[in-house]
Biotite code that builds the C-alpha atoms (Angstrom):
import biotite.structure as struc

atoms = struc.array([
    struc.Atom([119.934, 99.909, 105.686], chain_id="A", res_id=1, res_name="MET", atom_name="CA", element="C"),
    struc.Atom([118.711, 100.559, 108.926], chain_id="A", res_id=2, res_name="ASP", atom_name="CA", element="C"),
    struc.Atom([115.537, 98.609, 110.012], chain_id="A", res_id=3, res_name="GLY", atom_name="CA", element="C"),
    struc.Atom([113.425, 101.696, 111.857], chain_id="A", res_id=4, res_name="ALA", atom_name="CA", element="C"),
    struc.Atom([114.490, 103.642, 108.944], chain_id="A", res_id=5, res_name="PHE", atom_name="CA", element="C"),
    struc.Atom([113.685, 100.966, 106.032], chain_id="A", res_id=6, res_name="ARG", atom_name="CA", element="C"),
    struc.Atom([110.116, 100.664, 107.912], chain_id="A", res_id=7, res_name="ARG", atom_name="CA", element="C"),
    struc.Atom([109.540, 104.341, 107.820], chain_id="A", res_id=8, res_name="SER", atom_name="CA", element="C"),
    struc.Atom([110.278, 104.638, 104.538], chain_id="A", res_id=9, res_name="THR", atom_name="CA", element="C"),
    struc.Atom([108.073, 101.789, 103.624], chain_id="A", res_id=10, res_name="GLU", atom_name="CA", element="C"),
    struc.Atom([105.274, 103.405, 105.494], chain_id="A", res_id=11, res_name="GLY", atom_name="CA", element="C"),
    struc.Atom([105.740, 106.809, 103.405], chain_id="A", res_id=12, res_name="GLN", atom_name="CA", element="C"),
    struc.Atom([105.425, 105.125, 100.339], chain_id="A", res_id=13, res_name="LEU", atom_name="CA", element="C"),
    struc.Atom([102.801, 102.928, 100.757], chain_id="A", res_id=14, res_name="ILE", atom_name="CA", element="C"),
    struc.Atom([100.614, 106.091, 102.382], chain_id="A", res_id=15, res_name="LEU", atom_name="CA", element="C"),
    struc.Atom([101.997, 108.378, 99.641], chain_id="A", res_id=16, res_name="GLY", atom_name="CA", element="C"),
    struc.Atom([100.649, 105.505, 97.117], chain_id="A", res_id=17, res_name="GLY", atom_name="CA", element="C"),
    struc.Atom([97.431, 105.354, 98.531], chain_id="A", res_id=18, res_name="PHE", atom_name="CA", element="C"),
    struc.Atom([96.897, 108.965, 98.114], chain_id="A", res_id=19, res_name="LEU", atom_name="CA", element="C"),
    struc.Atom([98.267, 109.267, 94.768], chain_id="A", res_id=20, res_name="ILE", atom_name="CA", element="C"),
    struc.Atom([95.353, 106.392, 93.639], chain_id="A", res_id=21, res_name="VAL", atom_name="CA", element="C"),
    struc.Atom([92.663, 108.369, 96.280], chain_id="A", res_id=22, res_name="LEU", atom_name="CA", element="C"),
    struc.Atom([93.081, 111.610, 94.515], chain_id="A", res_id=23, res_name="VAL", atom_name="CA", element="C"),
    struc.Atom([93.650, 110.629, 90.980], chain_id="A", res_id=24, res_name="LEU", atom_name="CA", element="C"),
    struc.Atom([91.165, 108.009, 90.766], chain_id="A", res_id=25, res_name="GLY", atom_name="CA", element="C"),
    struc.Atom([88.379, 110.409, 92.476], chain_id="A", res_id=26, res_name="GLY", atom_name="CA", element="C"),
    struc.Atom([88.993, 113.000, 90.663], chain_id="A", res_id=27, res_name="GLY", atom_name="CA", element="C"),
    struc.Atom([88.870, 111.216, 87.328], chain_id="A", res_id=28, res_name="LEU", atom_name="CA", element="C"),
    struc.Atom([85.509, 109.576, 88.123], chain_id="A", res_id=29, res_name="ALA", atom_name="CA", element="C"),
    struc.Atom([84.703, 113.421, 89.218], chain_id="A", res_id=30, res_name="TRP", atom_name="CA", element="C"),
    struc.Atom([85.637, 115.068, 86.091], chain_id="A", res_id=31, res_name="LEU", atom_name="CA", element="C"),
    struc.Atom([84.556, 112.301, 83.556], chain_id="A", res_id=32, res_name="LEU", atom_name="CA", element="C"),
    struc.Atom([81.168, 111.207, 85.560], chain_id="A", res_id=33, res_name="PHE", atom_name="CA", element="C"),
    struc.Atom([80.323, 113.325, 88.431], chain_id="A", res_id=34, res_name="GLY", atom_name="CA", element="C"),
    struc.Atom([80.087, 114.046, 91.884], chain_id="A", res_id=35, res_name="ARG", atom_name="CA", element="C"),
    struc.Atom([78.443, 111.267, 92.704], chain_id="A", res_id=36, res_name="THR", atom_name="CA", element="C"),
    struc.Atom([79.843, 108.788, 91.385], chain_id="A", res_id=37, res_name="VAL", atom_name="CA", element="C"),
    struc.Atom([83.587, 110.077, 92.622], chain_id="A", res_id=38, res_name="ALA", atom_name="CA", element="C"),
    struc.Atom([81.866, 109.612, 96.180], chain_id="A", res_id=39, res_name="LEU", atom_name="CA", element="C"),
    struc.Atom([81.149, 106.130, 95.242], chain_id="A", res_id=40, res_name="ILE", atom_name="CA", element="C"),
    struc.Atom([84.375, 105.425, 93.414], chain_id="A", res_id=41, res_name="ALA", atom_name="CA", element="C"),
    struc.Atom([86.064, 107.276, 96.766], chain_id="A", res_id=42, res_name="GLY", atom_name="CA", element="C"),
    struc.Atom([84.701, 104.609, 98.861], chain_id="A", res_id=43, res_name="GLY", atom_name="CA", element="C"),
    struc.Atom([85.642, 101.589, 96.919], chain_id="A", res_id=44, res_name="ILE", atom_name="CA", element="C"),
    struc.Atom([88.718, 102.917, 96.688], chain_id="A", res_id=45, res_name="LEU", atom_name="CA", element="C"),
    struc.Atom([89.202, 103.649, 100.242], chain_id="A", res_id=46, res_name="ILE", atom_name="CA", element="C"),
    struc.Atom([88.061, 99.733, 100.669], chain_id="A", res_id=47, res_name="GLY", atom_name="CA", element="C"),
    struc.Atom([90.431, 98.409, 98.741], chain_id="A", res_id=48, res_name="GLY", atom_name="CA", element="C"),
    struc.Atom([93.348, 100.598, 100.703], chain_id="A", res_id=49, res_name="MET", atom_name="CA", element="C"),
    struc.Atom([92.113, 98.989, 103.534], chain_id="A", res_id=50, res_name="VAL", atom_name="CA", element="C"),
    struc.Atom([91.942, 95.614, 102.535], chain_id="A", res_id=51, res_name="LEU", atom_name="CA", element="C"),
    struc.Atom([95.886, 95.773, 100.984], chain_id="A", res_id=52, res_name="LEU", atom_name="CA", element="C"),
    struc.Atom([96.607, 97.482, 104.192], chain_id="A", res_id=53, res_name="ALA", atom_name="CA", element="C"),
    struc.Atom([95.384, 94.952, 106.266], chain_id="A", res_id=54, res_name="LEU", atom_name="CA", element="C"),
    struc.Atom([97.181, 92.091, 103.945], chain_id="A", res_id=55, res_name="LEU", atom_name="CA", element="C"),
    struc.Atom([100.408, 94.687, 104.420], chain_id="A", res_id=56, res_name="TRP", atom_name="CA", element="C"),
    struc.Atom([99.886, 94.062, 108.437], chain_id="A", res_id=57, res_name="LEU", atom_name="CA", element="C"),
    struc.Atom([99.251, 90.333, 108.132], chain_id="A", res_id=58, res_name="VAL", atom_name="CA", element="C"),
    struc.Atom([103.051, 90.257, 106.199], chain_id="A", res_id=59, res_name="VAL", atom_name="CA", element="C"),
    struc.Atom([104.842, 92.346, 108.453], chain_id="A", res_id=60, res_name="ARG", atom_name="CA", element="C"),
    struc.Atom([103.232, 90.361, 111.639], chain_id="A", res_id=61, res_name="LEU", atom_name="CA", element="C"),
    struc.Atom([104.350, 86.793, 110.070], chain_id="A", res_id=62, res_name="LEU", atom_name="CA", element="C"),
    struc.Atom([107.691, 89.142, 109.201], chain_id="A", res_id=63, res_name="GLU", atom_name="CA", element="C"),
    struc.Atom([108.403, 89.701, 113.018], chain_id="A", res_id=64, res_name="ALA", atom_name="CA", element="C"),
    struc.Atom([107.246, 86.112, 114.069], chain_id="A", res_id=65, res_name="TRP", atom_name="CA", element="C"),
    struc.Atom([109.419, 84.434, 111.498], chain_id="A", res_id=66, res_name="ALA", atom_name="CA", element="C"),
    struc.Atom([112.359, 86.558, 112.798], chain_id="A", res_id=67, res_name="ARG", atom_name="CA", element="C"),
    struc.Atom([111.117, 86.022, 116.488], chain_id="A", res_id=68, res_name="ASN", atom_name="CA", element="C"),
    struc.Atom([110.539, 82.483, 116.192], chain_id="A", res_id=69, res_name="GLY", atom_name="CA", element="C"),
])
């Protein structure tokens, strides 16, 4: 598999997964508990996604470093 295609597909899958978690998590919180809880849950979900994105970035940088080193 081509490296550029793999990276593109990987990024799209990660972004899609984040959006699904945000929409479903926020939507369920809104449906079950109301607007205020949904906004708080959305903020928490976004924070968690940012942490996961940073972890993913670190892994990608280590992968590039190992390849070139």
